[in-house]
mmCIF file of the N, C-alpha and C atoms, coordinates in Angstrom:
data_MODEL
# 
_entry.id   MODEL 
# 
loop_
_atom_site.group_PDB 
_atom_site.id 
_atom_site.type_symbol 
_atom_site.label_atom_id 
_atom_site.label_alt_id 
_atom_site.label_comp_id 
_atom_site.label_asym_id 
_atom_site.label_entity_id 
_atom_site.label_seq_id 
_atom_site.pdbx_PDB_ins_code 
_atom_site.Cartn_x 
_atom_site.Cartn_y 
_atom_site.Cartn_z 
_atom_site.occupancy 
_atom_site.B_iso_or_equiv 
_atom_site.pdbx_formal_charge 
_atom_site.auth_seq_id 
_atom_site.auth_comp_id 
_atom_site.auth_asym_id 
_atom_site.auth_atom_id 
_atom_site.pdbx_PDB_model_num 
ATOM 1   N N  . MET A 1 1  ? -9.642  -8.396 -41.241 1.00 0.00 ? 1  MET A N  1 
ATOM 2   C CA . MET A 1 1  ? -9.053  -8.780 -40.017 1.00 0.00 ? 1  MET A CA 1 
ATOM 3   C C  . MET A 1 1  ? -7.824  -7.829 -39.761 1.00 0.00 ? 1  MET A C  1 
ATOM 4   N N  . SER A 1 2  ? -7.089  -7.612 -40.589 1.00 0.00 ? 2  SER A N  1 
ATOM 5   C CA . SER A 1 2  ? -5.903  -6.688 -40.528 1.00 0.00 ? 2  SER A CA 1 
ATOM 6   C C  . SER A 1 2  ? -6.291  -5.343 -40.501 1.00 0.00 ? 2  SER A C  1 
ATOM 7   N N  . ARG A 1 3  ? -7.389  -4.832 -40.906 1.00 0.00 ? 3  ARG A N  1 
ATOM 8   C CA . ARG A 1 3  ? -7.980  -3.391 -40.663 1.00 0.00 ? 3  ARG A CA 1 
ATOM 9   C C  . ARG A 1 3  ? -8.488  -3.229 -39.369 1.00 0.00 ? 3  ARG A C  1 
ATOM 10  N N  . LEU A 1 4  ? -9.047  -4.467 -38.744 1.00 0.00 ? 4  LEU A N  1 
ATOM 11  C CA . LEU A 1 4  ? -9.762  -4.243 -37.484 1.00 0.00 ? 4  LEU A CA 1 
ATOM 12  C C  . LEU A 1 4  ? -8.686  -4.039 -36.329 1.00 0.00 ? 4  LEU A C  1 
ATOM 13  N N  . LEU A 1 5  ? -7.578  -4.710 -36.415 1.00 0.00 ? 5  LEU A N  1 
ATOM 14  C CA . LEU A 1 5  ? -6.632  -4.549 -35.368 1.00 0.00 ? 5  LEU A CA 1 
ATOM 15  C C  . LEU A 1 5  ? -6.003  -3.119 -35.090 1.00 0.00 ? 5  LEU A C  1 
ATOM 16  N N  . PRO A 1 6  ? -5.468  -2.329 -36.166 1.00 0.00 ? 6  PRO A N  1 
ATOM 17  C CA . PRO A 1 6  ? -5.201  -0.956 -35.904 1.00 0.00 ? 6  PRO A CA 1 
ATOM 18  C C  . PRO A 1 6  ? -6.364  -0.238 -35.201 1.00 0.00 ? 6  PRO A C  1 
ATOM 19  N N  . SER A 1 7  ? -7.575  -0.353 -35.531 1.00 0.00 ? 7  SER A N  1 
ATOM 20  C CA . SER A 1 7  ? -8.679  0.504  -34.914 1.00 0.00 ? 7  SER A CA 1 
ATOM 21  C C  . SER A 1 7  ? -9.164  0.080  -33.515 1.00 0.00 ? 7  SER A C  1 
ATOM 22  N N  . LEU A 1 8  ? -8.794  -1.208 -33.457 1.00 0.00 ? 8  LEU A N  1 
ATOM 23  C CA . LEU A 1 8  ? -9.025  -1.588 -31.957 1.00 0.00 ? 8  LEU A CA 1 
ATOM 24  C C  . LEU A 1 8  ? -7.838  -1.105 -31.098 1.00 0.00 ? 8  LEU A C  1 
ATOM 25  N N  . PHE A 1 9  ? -6.724  -1.127 -31.458 1.00 0.00 ? 9  PHE A N  1 
ATOM 26  C CA . PHE A 1 9  ? -5.581  -0.674 -30.749 1.00 0.00 ? 9  PHE A CA 1 
ATOM 27  C C  . PHE A 1 9  ? -5.738  0.927  -30.567 1.00 0.00 ? 9  PHE A C  1 
ATOM 28  N N  . PHE A 1 10 ? -6.249  1.757  -31.500 1.00 0.00 ? 10 PHE A N  1 
ATOM 29  C CA . PHE A 1 10 ? -6.223  3.090  -31.290 1.00 0.00 ? 10 PHE A CA 1 
ATOM 30  C C  . PHE A 1 10 ? -7.671  3.424  -30.465 1.00 0.00 ? 10 PHE A C  1 
ATOM 31  N N  . THR A 1 11 ? -8.646  2.711  -30.588 1.00 0.00 ? 11 THR A N  1 
ATOM 32  C CA . THR A 1 11 ? -9.800  2.788  -29.563 1.00 0.00 ? 11 THR A CA 1 
ATOM 33  C C  . THR A 1 11 ? -9.362  2.541  -28.252 1.00 0.00 ? 11 THR A C  1 
ATOM 34  N N  . GLY A 1 12 ? -8.553  1.464  -27.787 1.00 0.00 ? 12 GLY A N  1 
ATOM 35  C CA . GLY A 1 12 ? -8.123  1.267  -26.767 1.00 0.00 ? 12 GLY A CA 1 
ATOM 36  C C  . GLY A 1 12 ? -7.151  2.447  -26.136 1.00 0.00 ? 12 GLY A C  1 
ATOM 37  N N  . LEU A 1 13 ? -6.466  2.889  -26.929 1.00 0.00 ? 13 LEU A N  1 
ATOM 38  C CA . LEU A 1 13 ? -5.472  4.036  -26.546 1.00 0.00 ? 13 LEU A CA 1 
ATOM 39  C C  . LEU A 1 13 ? -6.093  5.153  -26.135 1.00 0.00 ? 13 LEU A C  1 
ATOM 40  N N  . ILE A 1 14 ? -7.193  5.525  -27.046 1.00 0.00 ? 14 ILE A N  1 
ATOM 41  C CA . ILE A 1 14 ? -7.878  6.529  -26.710 1.00 0.00 ? 14 ILE A CA 1 
ATOM 42  C C  . ILE A 1 14 ? -8.732  6.388  -25.404 1.00 0.00 ? 14 ILE A C  1 
ATOM 43  N N  . ILE A 1 15 ? -9.314  5.292  -25.081 1.00 0.00 ? 15 ILE A N  1 
ATOM 44  C CA . ILE A 1 15 ? -10.144 5.230  -24.067 1.00 0.00 ? 15 ILE A CA 1 
ATOM 45  C C  . ILE A 1 15 ? -9.255  5.259  -22.717 1.00 0.00 ? 15 ILE A C  1 
ATOM 46  N N  . TYR A 1 16 ? -8.001  4.548  -22.934 1.00 0.00 ? 16 TYR A N  1 
ATOM 47  C CA . TYR A 1 16 ? -6.941  4.573  -21.913 1.00 0.00 ? 16 TYR A CA 1 
ATOM 48  C C  . TYR A 1 16 ? -6.479  5.912  -21.536 1.00 0.00 ? 16 TYR A C  1 
ATOM 49  N N  . MET A 1 17 ? -6.106  6.631  -22.328 1.00 0.00 ? 17 MET A N  1 
ATOM 50  C CA . MET A 1 17 ? -5.702  7.960  -22.266 1.00 0.00 ? 17 MET A CA 1 
ATOM 51  C C  . MET A 1 17 ? -6.694  8.976  -21.703 1.00 0.00 ? 17 MET A C  1 
ATOM 52  N N  . LEU A 1 18 ? -7.924  8.877  -21.983 1.00 0.00 ? 18 LEU A N  1 
ATOM 53  C CA . LEU A 1 18 ? -9.024  9.655  -21.545 1.00 0.00 ? 18 LEU A CA 1 
ATOM 54  C C  . LEU A 1 18 ? -9.174  9.392  -20.150 1.00 0.00 ? 18 LEU A C  1 
ATOM 55  N N  . ILE A 1 19 ? -9.104  8.159  -19.689 1.00 0.00 ? 19 ILE A N  1 
ATOM 56  C CA . ILE A 1 19 ? -9.313  7.698  -18.325 1.00 0.00 ? 19 ILE A CA 1 
ATOM 57  C C  . ILE A 1 19 ? -8.171  8.275  -17.351 1.00 0.00 ? 19 ILE A C  1 
ATOM 58  N N  . ASP A 1 20 ? -6.913  7.948  -18.106 1.00 0.00 ? 20 ASP A N  1 
ATOM 59  C CA . ASP A 1 20 ? -5.620  8.250  -17.252 1.00 0.00 ? 20 ASP A CA 1 
ATOM 60  C C  . ASP A 1 20 ? -5.661  9.761  -16.938 1.00 0.00 ? 20 ASP A C  1 
ATOM 61  N N  . CYS A 1 21 ? -6.041  10.657 -18.166 1.00 0.00 ? 21 CYS A N  1 
ATOM 62  C CA . CYS A 1 21 ? -6.096  12.143 -17.936 1.00 0.00 ? 21 CYS A CA 1 
ATOM 63  C C  . CYS A 1 21 ? -6.980  12.516 -16.950 1.00 0.00 ? 21 CYS A C  1 
ATOM 64  N N  . ALA A 1 22 ? -8.320  11.883 -16.965 1.00 0.00 ? 22 ALA A N  1 
ATOM 65  C CA . ALA A 1 22 ? -9.376  12.227 -15.911 1.00 0.00 ? 22 ALA A CA 1 
ATOM 66  C C  . ALA A 1 22 ? -8.847  11.983 -14.513 1.00 0.00 ? 22 ALA A C  1 
ATOM 67  N N  . ARG A 1 23 ? -8.059  10.738 -14.195 1.00 0.00 ? 23 ARG A N  1 
ATOM 68  C CA . ARG A 1 23 ? -7.778  10.390 -13.123 1.00 0.00 ? 23 ARG A CA 1 
ATOM 69  C C  . ARG A 1 23 ? -6.591  10.999 -12.399 1.00 0.00 ? 23 ARG A C  1 
ATOM 70  N N  . THR A 1 24 ? -5.766  11.623 -13.169 1.00 0.00 ? 24 THR A N  1 
ATOM 71  C CA . THR A 1 24 ? -4.658  12.271 -12.838 1.00 0.00 ? 24 THR A CA 1 
ATOM 72  C C  . THR A 1 24 ? -4.693  13.544 -12.145 1.00 0.00 ? 24 THR A C  1 
ATOM 73  N N  . ASP A 1 25 ? -4.132  13.800 -11.101 1.00 0.00 ? 25 ASP A N  1 
ATOM 74  C CA . ASP A 1 25 ? -4.140  15.095 -10.361 1.00 0.00 ? 25 ASP A CA 1 
ATOM 75  C C  . ASP A 1 25 ? -3.670  16.171 -11.291 1.00 0.00 ? 25 ASP A C  1 
ATOM 76  N N  . GLU A 1 26 ? -4.524  17.271 -11.018 1.00 0.00 ? 26 GLU A N  1 
ATOM 77  C CA . GLU A 1 26 ? -4.372  18.587 -11.948 1.00 0.00 ? 26 GLU A CA 1 
ATOM 78  C C  . GLU A 1 26 ? -2.885  19.044 -11.908 1.00 0.00 ? 26 GLU A C  1 
ATOM 79  N N  . SER A 1 27 ? -2.351  18.946 -10.693 1.00 0.00 ? 27 SER A N  1 
ATOM 80  C CA . SER A 1 27 ? -0.956  19.591 -10.560 1.00 0.00 ? 27 SER A CA 1 
ATOM 81  C C  . SER A 1 27 ? 0.074   18.526 -11.216 1.00 0.00 ? 27 SER A C  1 
ATOM 82  N N  . GLN A 1 28 ? -0.154  17.607 -11.718 1.00 0.00 ? 28 GLN A N  1 
ATOM 83  C CA . GLN A 1 28 ? 0.879   16.526 -12.252 1.00 0.00 ? 28 GLN A CA 1 
ATOM 84  C C  . GLN A 1 28 ? 0.764   16.379 -13.701 1.00 0.00 ? 28 GLN A C  1 
ATOM 85  N N  . VAL A 1 29 ? -0.287  16.862 -14.327 1.00 0.00 ? 29 VAL A N  1 
ATOM 86  C CA . VAL A 1 29 ? -0.583  17.181 -15.934 1.00 0.00 ? 29 VAL A CA 1 
ATOM 87  C C  . VAL A 1 29 ? 0.370   18.070 -16.361 1.00 0.00 ? 29 VAL A C  1 
ATOM 88  N N  . ARG A 1 30 ? 1.295   17.739 -17.334 1.00 0.00 ? 30 ARG A N  1 
ATOM 89  C CA . ARG A 1 30 ? 2.151   18.918 -17.985 1.00 0.00 ? 30 ARG A CA 1 
ATOM 90  C C  . ARG A 1 30 ? 1.593   19.568 -19.179 1.00 0.00 ? 30 ARG A C  1 
ATOM 91  N N  . THR A 1 31 ? 2.230   20.652 -19.467 1.00 0.00 ? 31 THR A N  1 
ATOM 92  C CA . THR A 1 31 ? 2.126   21.292 -20.740 1.00 0.00 ? 31 THR A CA 1 
ATOM 93  C C  . THR A 1 31 ? 0.800   22.096 -20.745 1.00 0.00 ? 31 THR A C  1 
ATOM 94  N N  . LEU A 1 32 ? -0.248  21.660 -20.585 1.00 0.00 ? 32 LEU A N  1 
ATOM 95  C CA . LEU A 1 32 ? -1.698  22.128 -20.821 1.00 0.00 ? 32 LEU A CA 1 
ATOM 96  C C  . LEU A 1 32 ? -2.428  21.885 -19.565 1.00 0.00 ? 32 LEU A C  1 
ATOM 97  N N  . PRO A 1 33 ? -3.518  22.638 -19.419 1.00 0.00 ? 33 PRO A N  1 
ATOM 98  C CA . PRO A 1 33 ? -4.535  22.108 -18.210 1.00 0.00 ? 33 PRO A CA 1 
ATOM 99  C C  . PRO A 1 33 ? -5.104  20.956 -18.447 1.00 0.00 ? 33 PRO A C  1 
ATOM 100 N N  . LYS A 1 34 ? -5.515  20.282 -17.423 1.00 0.00 ? 34 LYS A N  1 
ATOM 101 C CA . LYS A 1 34 ? -6.029  19.206 -17.538 1.00 0.00 ? 34 LYS A CA 1 
ATOM 102 C C  . LYS A 1 34 ? -7.496  18.903 -18.441 1.00 0.00 ? 34 LYS A C  1 
ATOM 103 N N  . TRP A 1 35 ? -8.270  20.049 -18.364 1.00 0.00 ? 35 TRP A N  1 
ATOM 104 C CA . TRP A 1 35 ? -9.442  20.139 -18.981 1.00 0.00 ? 35 TRP A CA 1 
ATOM 105 C C  . TRP A 1 35 ? -9.112  20.230 -20.466 1.00 0.00 ? 35 TRP A C  1 
ATOM 106 N N  . ALA A 1 36 ? -8.065  20.930 -20.822 1.00 0.00 ? 36 ALA A N  1 
ATOM 107 C CA . ALA A 1 36 ? -7.488  21.206 -22.341 1.00 0.00 ? 36 ALA A CA 1 
ATOM 108 C C  . ALA A 1 36 ? -7.284  19.677 -22.860 1.00 0.00 ? 36 ALA A C  1 
ATOM 109 N N  . TRP A 1 37 ? -6.568  18.894 -22.157 1.00 0.00 ? 37 TRP A N  1 
ATOM 110 C CA . TRP A 1 37 ? -6.262  17.658 -22.566 1.00 0.00 ? 37 TRP A CA 1 
ATOM 111 C C  . TRP A 1 37 ? -7.279  16.783 -22.726 1.00 0.00 ? 37 TRP A C  1 
ATOM 112 N N  . ILE A 1 38 ? -8.428  16.996 -22.018 1.00 0.00 ? 38 ILE A N  1 
ATOM 113 C CA . ILE A 1 38 ? -9.615  16.104 -22.170 1.00 0.00 ? 38 ILE A CA 1 
ATOM 114 C C  . ILE A 1 38 ? -10.216 16.388 -23.404 1.00 0.00 ? 38 ILE A C  1 
ATOM 115 N N  . LEU A 1 39 ? -10.517 17.740 -23.739 1.00 0.00 ? 39 LEU A N  1 
ATOM 116 C CA . LEU A 1 39 ? -11.000 18.346 -24.741 1.00 0.00 ? 39 LEU A CA 1 
ATOM 117 C C  . LEU A 1 39 ? -10.242 17.786 -26.003 1.00 0.00 ? 39 LEU A C  1 
ATOM 118 N N  . ILE A 1 40 ? -8.883  17.814 -26.049 1.00 0.00 ? 40 ILE A N  1 
ATOM 119 C CA . ILE A 1 40 ? -8.206  17.638 -27.168 1.00 0.00 ? 40 ILE A CA 1 
ATOM 120 C C  . ILE A 1 40 ? -8.267  16.025 -27.322 1.00 0.00 ? 40 ILE A C  1 
ATOM 121 N N  . ILE A 1 41 ? -8.171  15.162 -26.468 1.00 0.00 ? 41 ILE A N  1 
ATOM 122 C CA . ILE A 1 41 ? -8.544  13.650 -26.547 1.00 0.00 ? 41 ILE A CA 1 
ATOM 123 C C  . ILE A 1 41 ? -9.794  13.325 -27.028 1.00 0.00 ? 41 ILE A C  1 
ATOM 124 N N  . ILE A 1 42 ? -10.855 14.185 -26.694 1.00 0.00 ? 42 ILE A N  1 
ATOM 125 C CA . ILE A 1 42 ? -12.209 13.837 -27.256 1.00 0.00 ? 42 ILE A CA 1 
ATOM 126 C C  . ILE A 1 42 ? -12.486 14.422 -28.754 1.00 0.00 ? 42 ILE A C  1 
ATOM 127 N N  . PHE A 1 43 ? -12.006 15.557 -28.922 1.00 0.00 ? 43 PHE A N  1 
ATOM 128 C CA . PHE A 1 43 ? -12.264 16.084 -30.359 1.00 0.00 ? 43 PHE A CA 1 
ATOM 129 C C  . PHE A 1 43 ? -11.199 15.894 -31.502 1.00 0.00 ? 43 PHE A C  1 
ATOM 130 N N  . ALA A 1 44 ? -10.092 15.434 -31.040 1.00 0.00 ? 44 ALA A N  1 
ATOM 131 C CA . ALA A 1 44 ? -8.946  14.779 -32.097 1.00 0.00 ? 44 ALA A CA 1 
ATOM 132 C C  . ALA A 1 44 ? -8.449  13.535 -31.486 1.00 0.00 ? 44 ALA A C  1 
ATOM 133 N N  . PRO A 1 45 ? -9.179  12.321 -31.451 1.00 0.00 ? 45 PRO A N  1 
ATOM 134 C CA . PRO A 1 45 ? -8.857  11.447 -30.640 1.00 0.00 ? 45 PRO A CA 1 
ATOM 135 C C  . PRO A 1 45 ? -7.581  10.741 -30.938 1.00 0.00 ? 45 PRO A C  1 
ATOM 136 N N  . THR A 1 46 ? -7.129  10.316 -31.903 1.00 0.00 ? 46 THR A N  1 
ATOM 137 C CA . THR A 1 46 ? -5.983  9.492  -32.101 1.00 0.00 ? 46 THR A CA 1 
ATOM 138 C C  . THR A 1 46 ? -4.877  10.476 -31.963 1.00 0.00 ? 46 THR A C  1 
ATOM 139 N N  . ILE A 1 47 ? -4.843  11.685 -32.452 1.00 0.00 ? 47 ILE A N  1 
ATOM 140 C CA . ILE A 1 47 ? -3.515  12.577 -32.435 1.00 0.00 ? 47 ILE A CA 1 
ATOM 141 C C  . ILE A 1 47 ? -3.695  13.137 -31.173 1.00 0.00 ? 47 ILE A C  1 
ATOM 142 N N  . GLY A 1 48 ? -4.839  13.342 -30.266 1.00 0.00 ? 48 GLY A N  1 
ATOM 143 C CA . GLY A 1 48 ? -4.980  13.824 -29.078 1.00 0.00 ? 48 GLY A CA 1 
ATOM 144 C C  . GLY A 1 48 ? -4.299  12.779 -28.082 1.00 0.00 ? 48 GLY A C  1 
ATOM 145 N N  . ALA A 1 49 ? -4.655  11.688 -28.153 1.00 0.00 ? 49 ALA A N  1 
ATOM 146 C CA . ALA A 1 49 ? -4.299  10.492 -27.075 1.00 0.00 ? 49 ALA A CA 1 
ATOM 147 C C  . ALA A 1 49 ? -2.921  10.491 -27.295 1.00 0.00 ? 49 ALA A C  1 
ATOM 148 N N  . ILE A 1 50 ? -2.307  10.588 -28.440 1.00 0.00 ? 50 ILE A N  1 
ATOM 149 C CA . ILE A 1 50 ? -0.638  10.224 -28.531 1.00 0.00 ? 50 ILE A CA 1 
ATOM 150 C C  . ILE A 1 50 ? -0.165  11.463 -28.166 1.00 0.00 ? 50 ILE A C  1 
ATOM 151 N N  . ALA A 1 51 ? -0.716  12.695 -28.358 1.00 0.00 ? 51 ALA A N  1 
ATOM 152 C CA . ALA A 1 51 ? 0.024   14.051 -27.694 1.00 0.00 ? 51 ALA A CA 1 
ATOM 153 C C  . ALA A 1 51 ? -0.100  13.939 -26.359 1.00 0.00 ? 51 ALA A C  1 
ATOM 154 N N  . TYR A 1 52 ? -1.057  13.600 -25.773 1.00 0.00 ? 52 TYR A N  1 
ATOM 155 C CA . TYR A 1 52 ? -1.233  13.614 -24.156 1.00 0.00 ? 52 TYR A CA 1 
ATOM 156 C C  . TYR A 1 52 ? -0.297  12.458 -23.561 1.00 0.00 ? 52 TYR A C  1 
ATOM 157 N N  . TRP A 1 53 ? 0.090   11.331 -24.390 1.00 0.00 ? 53 TRP A N  1 
ATOM 158 C CA . TRP A 1 53 ? 0.878   10.351 -23.908 1.00 0.00 ? 53 TRP A CA 1 
ATOM 159 C C  . TRP A 1 53 ? 2.344   11.048 -23.975 1.00 0.00 ? 53 TRP A C  1 
ATOM 160 N N  . ILE A 1 54 ? 2.626   11.654 -25.100 1.00 0.00 ? 54 ILE A N  1 
ATOM 161 C CA . ILE A 1 54 ? 4.035   12.281 -25.104 1.00 0.00 ? 54 ILE A CA 1 
ATOM 162 C C  . ILE A 1 54 ? 4.347   13.412 -24.315 1.00 0.00 ? 54 ILE A C  1 
ATOM 163 N N  . ALA A 1 55 ? 3.346   14.309 -24.366 1.00 0.00 ? 55 ALA A N  1 
ATOM 164 C CA . ALA A 1 55 ? 3.591   15.740 -23.666 1.00 0.00 ? 55 ALA A CA 1 
ATOM 165 C C  . ALA A 1 55 ? 2.578   15.996 -22.441 1.00 0.00 ? 55 ALA A C  1 
ATOM 166 N N  . GLY A 1 56 ? 1.837   15.139 -22.217 1.00 0.00 ? 56 GLY A N  1 
ATOM 167 C CA . GLY A 1 56 ? 0.936   15.758 -21.096 1.00 0.00 ? 56 GLY A CA 1 
ATOM 168 C C  . GLY A 1 56 ? 0.982   14.799 -19.842 1.00 0.00 ? 56 GLY A C  1 
ATOM 169 N N  . ARG A 1 57 ? 1.150   13.480 -20.044 1.00 0.00 ? 57 ARG A N  1 
ATOM 170 C CA . ARG A 1 57 ? 1.317   12.729 -18.841 1.00 0.00 ? 57 ARG A CA 1 
ATOM 171 C C  . ARG A 1 57 ? 2.430   12.930 -17.835 1.00 0.00 ? 57 ARG A C  1 
ATOM 172 N N  . PRO A 1 58 ? 2.221   12.624 -16.461 1.00 0.00 ? 58 PRO A N  1 
ATOM 173 C CA . PRO A 1 58 ? 3.264   12.900 -15.578 1.00 0.00 ? 58 PRO A CA 1 
ATOM 174 C C  . PRO A 1 58 ? 4.447   12.090 -15.927 1.00 0.00 ? 58 PRO A C  1 
ATOM 175 N N  . ARG A 1 59 ? 5.717   12.397 -15.700 1.00 0.00 ? 59 ARG A N  1 
ATOM 176 C CA . ARG A 1 59 ? 6.943   11.779 -16.088 1.00 0.00 ? 59 ARG A CA 1 
ATOM 177 C C  . ARG A 1 59 ? 6.970   10.501 -15.524 1.00 0.00 ? 59 ARG A C  1 
ATOM 178 N N  . ASN A 1 60 ? 6.471   10.405 -14.142 1.00 0.00 ? 60 ASN A N  1 
ATOM 179 C CA . ASN A 1 60 ? 6.590   8.989  -13.374 1.00 0.00 ? 60 ASN A CA 1 
ATOM 180 C C  . ASN A 1 60 ? 5.148   8.690  -13.158 1.00 0.00 ? 60 ASN A C  1 
ATOM 181 N N  . PRO A 1 61 ? 4.448   7.881  -13.729 1.00 0.00 ? 61 PRO A N  1 
ATOM 182 C CA . PRO A 1 61 ? 3.048   7.836  -13.465 1.00 0.00 ? 61 PRO A CA 1 
ATOM 183 C C  . PRO A 1 61 ? 2.813   6.970  -12.190 1.00 0.00 ? 61 PRO A C  1 
ATOM 184 N N  . GLY A 1 62 ? 3.937   6.298  -11.681 1.00 0.00 ? 62 GLY A N  1 
ATOM 185 C CA . GLY A 1 62 ? 3.538   5.504  -10.527 1.00 0.00 ? 62 GLY A CA 1 
ATOM 186 C C  . GLY A 1 62 ? 3.744   6.512  -9.185  1.00 0.00 ? 62 GLY A C  1 
ATOM 187 N N  . SER A 1 63 ? 4.068   7.619  -9.342  1.00 0.00 ? 63 SER A N  1 
ATOM 188 C CA . SER A 1 63 ? 4.232   8.464  -8.377  1.00 0.00 ? 63 SER A CA 1 
ATOM 189 C C  . SER A 1 63 ? 2.893   9.063  -7.891  1.00 0.00 ? 63 SER A C  1 
ATOM 190 N N  . ARG A 1 64 ? 1.790   8.794  -8.520  1.00 0.00 ? 64 ARG A N  1 
ATOM 191 C CA . ARG A 1 64 ? 0.432   9.338  -8.249  1.00 0.00 ? 64 ARG A CA 1 
ATOM 192 C C  . ARG A 1 64 ? -0.110  9.038  -6.800  1.00 0.00 ? 64 ARG A C  1 
ATOM 193 N N  . ARG A 1 65 ? 0.430   7.908  -6.278  1.00 0.00 ? 65 ARG A N  1 
ATOM 194 C CA . ARG A 1 65 ? -0.039  7.573  -4.860  1.00 0.00 ? 65 ARG A CA 1 
ATOM 195 C C  . ARG A 1 65 ? 0.803   8.381  -3.995  1.00 0.00 ? 65 ARG A C  1 
ATOM 196 N N  . PRO A 1 66 ? 0.283   8.873  -2.866  1.00 0.00 ? 66 PRO A N  1 
ATOM 197 C CA . PRO A 1 66 ? 1.137   9.350  -1.762  1.00 0.00 ? 66 PRO A CA 1 
ATOM 198 C C  . PRO A 1 66 ? 1.947   8.302  -1.176  1.00 0.00 ? 66 PRO A C  1 
ATOM 199 N N  . PRO A 1 67 ? 3.193   8.852  -0.655  1.00 0.00 ? 67 PRO A N  1 
ATOM 200 C CA . PRO A 1 67 ? 3.889   7.726  -0.007  1.00 0.00 ? 67 PRO A CA 1 
ATOM 201 C C  . PRO A 1 67 ? 3.342   7.239  1.265   1.00 0.00 ? 67 PRO A C  1 
ATOM 202 N N  . LYS A 1 68 ? 3.730   6.123  1.469   1.00 0.00 ? 68 LYS A N  1 
ATOM 203 C CA . LYS A 1 68 ? 3.200   5.731  2.834   1.00 0.00 ? 68 LYS A CA 1 
ATOM 204 C C  . LYS A 1 68 ? 3.773   6.316  4.072   1.00 0.00 ? 68 LYS A C  1 
ATOM 205 N N  . ARG A 1 69 ? 3.082   6.712  5.047   1.00 0.00 ? 69 ARG A N  1 
ATOM 206 C CA . ARG A 1 69 ? 3.703   7.631  6.096   1.00 0.00 ? 69 ARG A CA 1 
ATOM 207 C C  . ARG A 1 69 ? 3.926   6.535  7.119   1.00 0.00 ? 69 ARG A C  1 
ATOM 208 N N  . ARG A 1 70 ? 5.172   6.471  7.704   1.00 0.00 ? 70 ARG A N  1 
ATOM 209 C CA . ARG A 1 70 ? 5.587   5.612  8.725   1.00 0.00 ? 70 ARG A CA 1 
ATOM 210 C C  . ARG A 1 70 ? 5.220   6.273  10.137  1.00 0.00 ? 70 ARG A C  1 
ATOM 211 N N  . ILE A 1 71 ? 4.463   5.269  10.555  1.00 0.00 ? 71 ILE A N  1 
ATOM 212 C CA . ILE A 1 71 ? 4.088   5.643  11.963  1.00 0.00 ? 71 ILE A CA 1 
ATOM 213 C C  . ILE A 1 71 ? 4.974   5.396  13.168  1.00 0.00 ? 71 ILE A C  1 
ATOM 214 N N  . LEU A 1 72 ? 5.464   6.475  13.898  1.00 0.00 ? 72 LEU A N  1 
ATOM 215 C CA . LEU A 1 72 ? 6.475   6.208  14.749  1.00 0.00 ? 72 LEU A CA 1 
ATOM 216 C C  . LEU A 1 72 ? 5.822   6.234  16.227  1.00 0.00 ? 72 LEU A C  1 
ATOM 217 N N  . PRO A 1 73 ? 6.324   5.384  17.096  1.00 0.00 ? 73 PRO A N  1 
ATOM 218 C CA . PRO A 1 73 ? 5.821   5.333  18.399  1.00 0.00 ? 73 PRO A CA 1 
ATOM 219 C C  . PRO A 1 73 ? 6.290   6.634  19.130  1.00 0.00 ? 73 PRO A C  1 
ATOM 220 N N  . PRO A 1 74 ? 5.547   7.180  20.145  1.00 0.00 ? 74 PRO A N  1 
ATOM 221 C CA . PRO A 1 74 ? 5.996   8.639  20.706  1.00 0.00 ? 74 PRO A CA 1 
ATOM 222 C C  . PRO A 1 74 ? 7.376   8.699  21.175  1.00 0.00 ? 74 PRO A C  1 
ATOM 223 N N  . ASP A 1 75 ? 8.024   7.747  21.632  1.00 0.00 ? 75 ASP A N  1 
ATOM 224 C CA . ASP A 1 75 ? 9.412   7.669  22.070  1.00 0.00 ? 75 ASP A CA 1 
ATOM 225 C C  . ASP A 1 75 ? 10.445  7.726  21.011  1.00 0.00 ? 75 ASP A C  1 
ATOM 226 N N  . ASP A 1 76 ? 10.153  7.420  19.640  1.00 0.00 ? 76 ASP A N  1 
ATOM 227 C CA . ASP A 1 76 ? 11.031  7.613  18.651  1.00 0.00 ? 76 ASP A CA 1 
ATOM 228 C C  . ASP A 1 76 ? 10.699  8.866  17.572  1.00 0.00 ? 76 ASP A C  1 
ATOM 229 N N  . ASP A 1 77 ? 9.752   9.391  18.054  1.00 0.00 ? 77 ASP A N  1 
ATOM 230 C CA . ASP A 1 77 ? 9.230   10.555 17.326  1.00 0.00 ? 77 ASP A CA 1 
ATOM 231 C C  . ASP A 1 77 ? 9.953   11.946 17.761  1.00 0.00 ? 77 ASP A C  1 
ATOM 232 N N  . PRO A 1 78 ? 10.786  12.595 16.764  1.00 0.00 ? 78 PRO A N  1 
ATOM 233 C CA . PRO A 1 78 ? 11.433  13.635 17.421  1.00 0.00 ? 78 PRO A CA 1 
ATOM 234 C C  . PRO A 1 78 ? 10.636  14.901 17.677  1.00 0.00 ? 78 PRO A C  1 
ATOM 235 N N  . ASP A 1 79 ? 9.488   14.926 16.871  1.00 0.00 ? 79 ASP A N  1 
ATOM 236 C CA . ASP A 1 79 ? 8.537   16.074 17.246  1.00 0.00 ? 79 ASP A CA 1 
ATOM 237 C C  . ASP A 1 79 ? 7.917   16.230 18.536  1.00 0.00 ? 79 ASP A C  1 
ATOM 238 N N  . PHE A 1 80 ? 7.454   14.867 18.715  1.00 0.00 ? 80 PHE A N  1 
ATOM 239 C CA . PHE A 1 80 ? 6.882   14.489 20.105  1.00 0.00 ? 80 PHE A CA 1 
ATOM 240 C C  . PHE A 1 80 ? 7.967   14.924 21.308  1.00 0.00 ? 80 PHE A C  1 
ATOM 241 N N  . LEU A 1 81 ? 8.983   14.384 21.081  1.00 0.00 ? 81 LEU A N  1 
ATOM 242 C CA . LEU A 1 81 ? 10.059  14.675 22.134  1.00 0.00 ? 81 LEU A CA 1 
ATOM 243 C C  . LEU A 1 81 ? 10.509  16.080 22.172  1.00 0.00 ? 81 LEU A C  1 
ATOM 244 N N  . SER A 1 82 ? 10.460  16.760 21.177  1.00 0.00 ? 82 SER A N  1 
ATOM 245 C CA . SER A 1 82 ? 10.829  18.280 21.449  1.00 0.00 ? 82 SER A CA 1 
ATOM 246 C C  . SER A 1 82 ? 9.833   19.064 22.149  1.00 0.00 ? 82 SER A C  1 
ATOM 247 N N  . LYS A 1 83 ? 8.691   18.351 22.067  1.00 0.00 ? 83 LYS A N  1 
ATOM 248 C CA . LYS A 1 83 ? 7.744   19.120 22.792  1.00 0.00 ? 83 LYS A CA 1 
ATOM 249 C C  . LYS A 1 83 ? 7.412   18.770 24.279  1.00 0.00 ? 83 LYS A C  1 
ATOM 250 N N  . LEU A 1 84 ? 8.186   17.906 24.708  1.00 0.00 ? 84 LEU A N  1 
ATOM 251 C CA . LEU A 1 84 ? 8.355   17.466 26.337  1.00 0.00 ? 84 LEU A CA 1 
ATOM 252 C C  . LEU A 1 84 ? 9.100   18.603 27.070  1.00 0.00 ? 84 LEU A C  1 
# 
């Protein structure tokens, strides 16, 4: 049982890092191109996943979503008012 836990942990880490790298926008991946990180994670699984976690992931993973744009009514929108 004690041998099974580390292997399950590293397998989960590898899968998570591979999915995280694949879903991250190309411009946010650090140090190497996205395709290179995916190849490193696949061909050197444990070391590649840990290296991506330390050196490749975006600094703020929560910033992947674009910020919500606030919709202004026409009378409050300075761009609209300047066109009048």
